[in-house]
N, C-alpha and C positions, 0 to 999 in steps of 0.2 A: 724496601728498595727505594732508592732516590733516583729521580729522573731529571736530566737537564736537557734542554733542547736548544737548537741553534737555527738561525734563519737561512743558513747556507744549504738549501735543498732539504732533504728528509733526514739529515744527520741527527741521530739521537744517541746520546751517551748515557749508559746506565751503569750504576755501581752496585754490585751485590754486597750486602753487609750481613755476614754470618758470624761476626766476632763474638757476640754474646751467646750464640747457640753452642750447645755441647755436641760432641761427636756421639752418635748412637749407632747401635747395631742390634740385631735380633737375638743372636745366640749369647749364652753366658761367656763364651770364649770364642772370639772371632778368628782364631787360628785353627783351621782344620785342613788336614792334608787333602790335596786334590779338589779343593773347593774354592770358588771365587769368594773373596771377602767383600761384603757390601757394607759400607759405612755411610752414614748420612747425617746431615745437619738440617734442622727444621727451624723456620722463622715465620711463624704465623701461616700464611698461605703459600710459602715458598719452601723448596727443598733443594739441597745441594747433595747429590748422590755420587759417591766415589766407589767404583768397582775396581778391585785389585786382584791380580792373579794369586794363586795359593802360595807362591814362593816369595811374595812381597813382604808379608809380616811373618817373621820367624821367631820362635821362642828361643832366641839366643842373642847374646850381646853382639852388636854389629861393630866391626872394626872401622868401617867408614859408612857414609850414607849409602843406602840402597836406592838406586834411581830406576824408575819405570816411566817409559814414554807414554804420554796421553794421546789417544786418537779416537776417532769414532769407532774404529775396528778393534781397539785394544792394543796391547795387553791391559793397560790401565784405561779406565773410561770415567769421565766426569759428565754428569747430566744435571742441568738446572731445570727445575719444573716449577710452574706456578699452578695453583689449584683454585677451584671455584669457591672454596671455603677453607677454614683452618684445617691443617693436616696434622696428624699425630703419628707416633711410632706404630700404633696399631695398623695404620694404612700399609706400612711396609712389612709388618711381621705377622699378618694374619695368614693362616693356612689357606683359607679361601679368599682370593683377592676381593677387596672392597670396591664397590662401584661409586661410592661417594667419599670424599669430594672428588669431583672429576678433574682431570688434567686440562688446564686451559692452554698451556704452552709448554713445550719440551725442547730444550736446546742442548745438543751434545757437543762437548768441546772438540775442536778440530786439531788441537795441538797443545803442547806444554809438557811439563814433567812433574812427577810426584817423587819426593825424597822422604825416606824413612830412616830414622836413627833409633836404635834400640839400646837401652841401658837396663841394668838390673836395679831394683829398688834398694834402698839402704838396708832393709831387713832381709833382703834376698828372697822375698816371697812372690814378687811380681816383676814382670818385664814391662817397661814403659816404652811405648813405640810413639815417637814424635813424628807427625806427618806434616810436611810442608808442600806447598804447590808453587810452581814457578812457570811464568810465561803462558798461563792458561788462556786459550783463545776460544771464546764463545762468540758465535756469529748467528744472529737470528735469521729466519727465513726471508726477512726484508733486507738482509745484508747489513744490519746494524751490528756493530761490535760492542760486546759487553766486556768491560775491563775487569781485571782480577785484583784491583788494588786492595780490597778488604778481605780477600780469601786466601792470602798467601800462607797463613798459619791455619791449617785445617784442624789441628788439635792433637791430643795425646790419647792413645788407647792403651789400657793396661790388660795384661793377660797373666794368668797364674803360672808360677813355676811348677812344673810337674814334680810330684813327690816320687820317692824311690819305688813305691808300690805301683805307680802309673806307668812305669817303663816296661 
């Protein structure tokens, strides 16, 4: 995370940079009926967590972008967390929640949109779900705004095309 400060009061502008981080999730296939899809990106001691309703990522080609509104109450929710130490996928995917590293700060987005476009792979074995963010508004408890300049492209998640036997 890069921080810039200014002499005009307590204004502090922070830019989140998760460009080099891959999208991760706990299950082999993040598309489950009636379940919230939790996707996350990790960057050393930071995490960007995206919670989507079950109807946001579908195993079908999308005709147009699917849009879900972001707010603290949902249906889509984005949370930025900083931790006391390096965080790993295990922190999010353990059956029994880990107590370390501890959360230093948690900021929930107050607004914005998530856009999802789904195509089928060239060999027709996978769906590729491209997730982008727009207008994400993160405001700290001190009323400092965190811009979303480096998190517009959240990433691509692939899911397996079900075979005839799975229907």
